[in-house]
Kinemage of the C-alpha trace (Angstrom):
@kinemage 1
@onewidth
@group {chain A} dominant
@subgroup {mainchain}
@vectorlist {calphas} color= white
{ca met a 1} P -11.642 -11.060 -8.899
{ca thr a 2} L -14.720 -8.907 -9.351
{ca ala a 3} L -16.255 -8.675 -12.833
{ca gly a 4} L -15.059 -5.538 -14.590
{ca ala a 5} L -12.056 -5.161 -12.312
{ca ser a 6} L -8.772 -4.127 -13.822
{ca arg a 7} L -5.706 -6.254 -13.129
{ca thr a 8} L -2.538 -4.534 -11.948
{ca val a 9} L 0.231 -7.017 -11.193
{ca pro a 10} L 2.784 -5.813 -8.635
{ca leu a 11} L 6.436 -5.657 -9.591
{ca ala a 12} L 8.950 -7.497 -7.414
{ca gly a 13} L 10.179 -5.099 -4.732
{ca glu a 14} L 7.646 -2.396 -5.624
{ca leu a 15} L 6.565 0.114 -2.996
{ca thr a 16} L 2.949 -0.177 -1.882
{ca ser a 17} L 2.331 3.476 -2.727
{ca ser a 18} L 3.620 2.890 -6.270
{ca leu a 19} L 1.300 -0.073 -6.769
{ca ile a 20} L -1.691 1.903 -5.498
{ca ser a 21} L -0.822 4.682 -7.966
{ca arg a 22} L -0.500 2.245 -10.875
{ca ala a 23} L -3.804 0.568 -9.972
{ca ala a 24} L -5.520 3.960 -9.842
{ca asp a 25} L -4.107 4.784 -13.270
{ca ser a 26} L -5.498 1.515 -14.664
{ca tyr a 27} L -8.991 2.691 -13.692
{ca gly a 28} L -8.373 6.204 -15.006
{ca leu a 29} L -8.470 7.642 -11.489
{ca pro a 30} L -6.089 10.212 -10.021
{ca pro a 31} L -3.652 8.364 -7.728
{ca ala a 32} L -4.046 10.998 -4.996
{ca gly a 33} L -7.768 10.311 -4.866
{ca val a 34} L -7.259 6.581 -4.436
{ca leu a 35} L -4.453 7.056 -1.901
{ca arg a 36} L -6.930 9.030 0.219
{ca leu a 37} L -8.869 5.775 0.738
{ca trp a 38} L -6.119 4.833 3.151
{ca thr a 39} L -5.872 6.793 6.411
{ca cys a 40} L -2.321 7.322 7.672
{ca arg a 41} L -2.003 6.781 11.397
{ca asn a 42} L 1.513 8.118 12.025
{ca ser a 43} L 3.560 11.111 11.081
{ca pro a 44} L 5.420 10.912 7.762
{ca ala a 45} L 7.710 7.914 7.502
{ca ser a 46} L 11.136 8.620 8.935
{ca asn a 47} L 14.541 7.006 8.731
{ca asp a 48} L 16.849 6.123 11.626
{ca ser a 49} L 18.351 9.623 11.705
{ca gly a 50} L 14.915 11.190 12.115
{ca gly a 51} L 14.632 12.527 8.581
{ca val a 52} L 11.746 11.685 6.270
{ca arg a 53} L 12.280 8.455 4.314
{ca ala a 54} L 12.808 9.096 0.633
{ca asp a 55} L 10.419 6.288 -0.323
{ca ala a 56} L 7.644 7.272 2.147
{ca glu a 57} L 6.476 3.652 2.104
{ca ile a 58} L 3.208 2.757 3.763
{ca val a 59} L 2.214 -0.373 5.654
{ca leu a 60} L -1.374 -1.554 5.355
{ca asn a 61} L -3.424 -3.361 7.971
{ca glu a 62} L -5.344 -6.515 7.092
{ca ala a 63} L -8.379 -4.646 5.747
{ca gly a 64} L -6.158 -2.370 3.675
{ca arg a 65} L -4.299 -5.352 2.202
{ca ala a 66} L -7.611 -7.010 1.250
{ca val a 67} L -8.808 -3.840 -0.497
{ca leu a 68} L -5.486 -3.476 -2.338
{ca ala a 69} L -5.706 -7.075 -3.587
{ca glu a 70} L -9.250 -6.421 -4.828
{ca leu a 71} L -8.257 -3.103 -6.416
{ca cys a 72} L -5.383 -4.805 -8.243
{ca gly a 73} L -7.425 -7.863 -9.199
{ca val a 74} L -4.870 -10.290 -7.755
{ca gln a 75} L -4.751 -12.720 -4.866
{ca pro a 76} L -3.240 -11.445 -1.585
{ca ala a 77} L -0.461 -14.037 -1.934
{ca val a 78} L 0.688 -12.304 -5.144
{ca leu a 79} L 1.019 -9.024 -3.248
{ca ala a 80} L 2.790 -10.743 -0.341
{ca arg a 81} L 5.448 -12.135 -2.689
{ca ala a 82} L 6.081 -8.828 -4.489
{ca leu a 83} L 5.704 -6.019 -1.941
{ca pro a 84} L 8.517 -5.817 0.645
{ca val a 85} L 6.359 -4.497 3.520
{ca tyr a 86} L 3.083 -6.233 2.654
{ca thr a 87} L 3.155 -8.517 5.684
{ca thr a 88} L 4.712 -6.008 8.076
{ca ser a 89} L 2.624 -5.593 11.221
{ca thr a 90} L 0.808 -2.291 11.601
{ca thr a 91} L 0.829 -2.640 15.375
{ca asn a 92} L 4.608 -2.913 15.731
{ca pro a 93} L 6.379 -1.379 12.744
{ca gly a 94} L 9.744 -1.568 14.487
{ca thr a 95} L 11.712 1.654 14.570
{ca gly a 96} L 8.890 3.797 13.242
{ca ala a 97} L 10.307 3.580 9.752
{ca phe a 98} L 6.878 3.147 8.195
{ca gln a 99} L 3.584 4.954 8.108
{ca arg a 100} L 0.757 2.725 9.207
{ca ala a 101} L -2.398 2.915 7.215
{ca ser a 102} L -5.855 1.474 7.418
{ca val a 103} L -8.558 1.449 4.813
{ca thr a 104} L -11.591 3.693 5.077
{ca val a 105} L -14.557 2.281 3.200
């Protein structure tokens, strides 16, 4: 953990977007500004019927996961245990139910 970093522990089953928002809040930053650090690579997340998913969950690539762990001040393994889609592949998200995102530094 970097000196001066805030620690935001993920909640079991929390959405990645929720954790990013909470981490931003811990630094006094607007969540929308921090969410812009991640570049979405697909259209909005959709469900099996083609409608937009209510949770609009995002899936991060390896670089994005590393940045999220640093932002939260926790080890990647902590995120992997708590976030349902943390280890989901960004190259094959299955049915297209997730937005893929990569970090822009």
